N, C-alpha and C positions, 0 to 999 in steps of 0.2 A: 685276360685280366687276372691279376694275382688275387689272393684271398682278401687283401686290404683294398681292393678296387683300383690298384695301380696298373697301368698298361704293362703287359708282360712282353719281354723280348727274348728271342731265341738266338743263342750264339753257338755256332757249330765249329769245332776244331778238328783238324786231322794231323796226326803225327806220323812221320815217315817210318820210324822204327817201332815195331810192335813190342819188342822187348823193353825198350825204354818207356814206352807208353804204359806197360804193365807196372814198371817201377813208379811212375808218376801216380797211377791209380792206387797203388799200395796193395798189400795182401788183403784179399776179400774186399777190395775197393775201399779200405778204411780211410785213405787220404781223401777220397772224394766225399765220403760220408762226413768227415770232419769239416771239409770245406763247405758242405751244404749247411751244417749246423751253424758255422760261424757267420756265413753271409746270407743265409735265408734263401737259398736258391735250390733248384732241382737239377741234378746232374745225371745224365743217362749215358754210360759208356757202351760202345759197340765196336769191338775189335780195337783198331787204332783210331777210331773216331769217338768224339764225345760231344754231347749236346747239353748246353746249359740254358735253363729257363728261369726267368725271374724278372724283377724290375730292371730296366735298361742299365742303370748305373752299376748295380751289384752284379748283374750277369756279365757285363764287360769286365768288371774287376776280377771276377772268378776266372774269366778267360785269360787275363793277364797273369794271374797267379799260376795257372796251369802251364802257360808258356814258360814262365820263369822256372818252374819245377822241371820241365822237360830239358831246358838248357843246362840246369845243374846236373840232371841225370846223365846228360851227354858228356859232361865234364868229369863224371865218375863220382860225384858227391853222393853220399847216402841220403835217402829221403825218408823221413819219419814225420810223426805228427808235429814235432817241434819245428822242423823245417817248413812245414805247411803254415804254421802260425807265423814264422818269420817272414815267409813270402807274403802273407796277408798284410802284416804290419808294414812291410816294405812298399807294397802297392798303395797303402794309405798315404804314406809319405810322398810317394811319386805323384799321386793324384793331386796332392795339395801344393806341391812345389814345382812340378815340371809340366810343360805342355804335353799334349796328347802324343806327339810324335816321339817323345823321349821316355814314355812310360815303360817300355820294354827293357830299358837299361838298368843295370844294378846301381843302387844308390847307397846301401848300407856298407860300412867298412867290414873288412875281413882280416883274419890272421891266418898265415899259412905255415904249416909244419909238415915235416916229411911223412909222418905216420898218417895224419888225418887229411892232409891237403888243405884247401881253403875252408875256414870256419867263419861263417858270416854272422853278424849281429842279428838278433831276432826281434828287436824292437828299437825305437828311437833312442831310448835311454842307453842301451848297450852300444848303439852306433856312436853316440856322443862320448861314451866311455872309451871306446877304441880310438877315437880321434884324439882324446886327451892323452892316452897312453903313447901315441905316436908323436905327439907334439911336445910334450913336457918331460922333463927329467924327474920330476916328483909329482905323483898323482895321489890324491886322497879320495877314496871311494867309500861312500856310506849309503846304507840302505838295508832293507829287510832280507831275511834268508831267502835263498832260491832265486835271486836276481842275476846270478852269474858273475858276481864281483871277483871271487877268488878264482874260479875256473878260467875266466877270460884272462885274468892277470897271469896265471901260470902258463896259459897258451902263448901269451905275448912274450913272457920271459923265455920260453923254449924257442920261439921264433928268433929272438935276439941272439941267442947262443948259436943257433944253426946258421944264421946269417953272418956270424963273426963280429957282430956289433959289440958284444961283451964276451968275456972269457969264462965267467962262472956265474952261478946262481946261489944266492944266500937266502935261506928260508928261515923265518923266525916267527915266534908266536908267544904271547904271555902264557906262563904255566899257571892258569887259574881254572879251577874246577867249576863246572856249571851247577852249583848248588849241592855238591856232594864231595866228601873227602875221600880221595883215593888212597891216602896213606903212603907208605914207603913203596917206591917202584924199583925193582932190581935191575941190574945191568949197568952198562956204561952210559955215557951222556946221551948218545943217540938213542939207545933203547929206552931211556927214561923219558925222552921228549917225543918219541914216536907216537904214543897214543894221542897226544895233542895235535900232531901234524898229519894225522891220517887223512883228513879231507884234501890236503895238498898232495899227498902221495897218490890218492885216487885220481886227481887231476893230472899229475905227471904221467901216470900210466895211460891216461886218455890221449896224451899228445906225444908220448915217446914209447918206444918198445921197452918192455920190462927189463931186458938184458942191458939196454943202454942206460936205463935209470940206475940199475945196480952198479954198473961200471962207473958211472959218473959220481955216485956216492962214494965208491971206493977210492977214486982218484982225486976227489975233492972238487971236481967241476960243479957238483951240487953239494952244498954245505948246509948242515943243520946247525943253527946257532940259536940257543935259547936267548930270549931278550935280556935276561939278567946278565949274560956273559958278553954283551956287545960293547960294554964300556971300554974306552981307550983304543978302539980299533978305527982304522980308516979304510973304507972299502973302495978300492979303485977297480975300474974295468969290470964291474959286476952289476947284475940286476938283483936288487934286494927287495924281498917281499915280506911285509909284516901283516900277518892275518890275525883276525879277532882283535884288532887294535883298540876296540872299545874297552878292553880290559887292561890296557896299559895305563899306568898312572901318568900324571903330568910330568913328573921327573923322568920317568922312563921314556916318554915320547920325545922330550927335548933331547935326551941323550941319544936316542935312535936317529932322530932327524939330523943330528950333527955328525953322523958316521959317513955321510955321503962324500965320496971321493971323486977324483977326476975320472971322466969317462964312464960313470956309473949312472944307473937309473934306480929309482926307488918307488915302490907301489905299496900303499897302505890301505887296507880294507877293514871294514868293521860295520857292525849293526848297533847303533846307539840305543835301540830298544831292548838289547840283551846284555846289559852291563852286569857283570858278576862281581864287581869290586865291593869291598866292605863299605858299609854306610859311612858317609863323610868324606870319601875319597873321590876326587874329580876324575872323569874319564879324559885321558890324554888325547883321544881322537876328537871328542867334542870340542875341547879347548883348541886343538891344532886347526880344526876347520875354521873356527872363528878368527884366530890370530893370523892365519896365512891366506885368508880369502883374497886379499889384495896384493899379495907378494908376486912379483914377476917371476915367471918360470915354474909356478906351482899350479897344477891342474886340479880341478875338483869335479867329481862325478857324483850325482845324487840320484838315488833310485827310490821309487814309490812302491806302494803295495801292488798297484796294477802292473808293475814291471816284472813280477815273478814269472819265471819261465820253467821252473822245476816241474811243476804239475799243476793243473788247474785247481785241484783241491787245495794244494798248498797256498795258492793265491787267495782262495776264499778263507782259509784259516787265518792267514796273516791279516786280511782285511777285517775279520771278526774281532781279533785281538785289538787292532788299531781303533776300531769303532768303540770297543769297550773302554779303552784308555781315554778316548776323546770324551765319552759320556762322563766318566769319573772326573776328568779335568773340568768340564762344564759345571758339574754338580758342586765341586769345591768352590769354583768362582761364584756360583749363585749363592751358596751358603755365606761366603765372605761378604757379598753385597748385602744380603739380608741382615747380617749382624751390624753392618755399618748403618743401614737404614733404620734399624730398631733402636739405635743408641739415642740417649737424650739429646734434644736440640741444643746446640751451643754454637759459638763462633766457628765459622768454617775453617779459618786458619788454625785455631786452637785445636779443633777436632782432628784436623789432618796431622798436626804435630803429634797428638796423642796416639793416633792410629799408627803412624810410622814408628814411634818409639815404643809401641805396644804397651802403653800405659792405660790403666782403667780410668775412665772419667770419674772425677770426684762428685 
């Protein structure tokens, strides 16, 4: 029996290759310890054998996760705590969508590059995002920091170039400081924009060899194009990525969207909760999501706080900020309702007209 009084089940697994089994277990069995914390089971490794104890459903799920990790280790994929989380989320989807005989099959989408090999989605939101990227020519992705929007977009762009689907990659981002003034930046156009595009460079180096990135930048296969300089261009046979799109104005967003040419793909990512535009200016990303929601050929991916994969602490930080914003919004609505309730009694229609026109009752 478990601590909660649920009948316990013991699942025993044996792996053929001791070396691969050690990769699955992780350094100092950290992958097993992480799996224990996530699923509430007890895992005991012994050589190439492992015993899982816990409630029947979670013990069997842990067994499926370990088999999935072993299959990926056999294929040469690196195994870390993020991959363990991804395998757990994948097993949750499999359990809810597929019969028992199909639970060992992969269900999440993956992108493949020469440097990293297959990179699989780590949760259902990322899986839906990759499906949108593969299905649509224009994809709008919005959500909090750490959900993998930009990283997966860059990986998808690199895979399109390596497959020969497009000929070049165009990277753009609004030059808006996050609450501080950087002043004059020396150098040519690329050197001026580099500080704003550093997250994209980091992602490029994750999916491509550093020498290939530098050569592609020199030959123009990868182009850095500030958003302000995109007017008048038609981008053909290219994959175009606009990052931090929440800081693009409505005019800039319309201009950017109309740059799409024949044989091109466009990916727009941003976080509506981190808008750094001056007061009174509308975010082009927020407006585009509303206007293009029903347009054929346009994909939309939405991430929530629980989809953060960067670090578990990052997810908790994002959720704390979102909870605080939600409380402030509820308090404002409550104050507005109390002001209306305390107003002198009058004709409902007249009172509504005065409230809407923001007139003080006489």
